[in-house]
N, C-alpha and C positions, 0 to 999 in steps of 0.2 A: 601356210607358209610358203608356196611358191609365188603367190601376189607380193607376200614381204620382202622376199629375197629379190624378185624382180624390182620392186621400189627401192629398197636399201642399196642395192649392188650396182643397179643401172640407171634407175629414173632420179636419182639425187646426187649432187655433189658429193664428193669422198667416198663413193662406191669401192675405189680401188685400194683405199687405206682400210676400209672395213673387210674387202676380202684379205688384206694382208693380217689384220686382227685376228680373224676367223682361222686362219692358216696357224698363226702363230700360237694360239690357244689350242689347236689341234695337236701341236708338238708337246705341250704341257701347259697347266694353269699356270695363270700369271696375275701380278697386280697391274695397275694401272701404269705405274712407273716403269715397272718392268717392261711392258709392253711399249712404251715411249722410246726406250731405250733399243728395244729389240728392232722395232722397225723403222727408228730413226725419223720419228714425228714428234711435235710437241706435245707436252703433257696434256695440256687443256683441249687439244684437239683430239687426243687420244680417249680424254674422258668425255667428249661430246659424242663420240662415235660409239662408246660402250654405253650409254646412256640410250642411245638408238637402239642398241642390238639387244639390249635387255628390255626395253619396250616392245620390242618384236617377236619375243621369245626365242632370240638365236642364242643368246647365252643369259646365262644366271652367275649371280653374284653370291660368293660364299663370306659374310663377314658385313660389318657395316663401317668399318673403320678406314684408314687411309689406307691399310695394306690388305684391304679386301682382294680376295682372289676371284678371277671371273673363270666361267667354264663353259663349254657349249651344252646346250640341252639335250635332252632325250628327244624331245621333239624335232630339233637341227639334226640329230643323228640318223632319223628316221627319214628324213629329207634331203640327206648328203647327196644323192644323185641328182636332185634338182639343183642344189648347190653347183655341183660341178658342171650342169648343164647351163646354167646362167653365166659361170664365169668363163665357160668355153665361148659362148657367145659375146662376152667382154672382148676377149682376146681377136676377135675377127673384126671389131669395129676400131 
């Protein structure tokens, strides 16, 4: 999980938006449209980031339709401290 977080948040473009998505989902589950509105990012961009985060087991998707909700995984929750360390490093750069 630590390698995935470093890669997704620091090693690739879009890391800051992925952090914003994770923090928004930490408040409550949301679908892609709600996330796009909450963080003021284009819907298609949000969908791309969601796919990456699901692929790396940071998020899980509840449902298959347009309104599918996204949740933080248990694996992410077990590695929250690592997430906070990585995002702290992002703020320093």
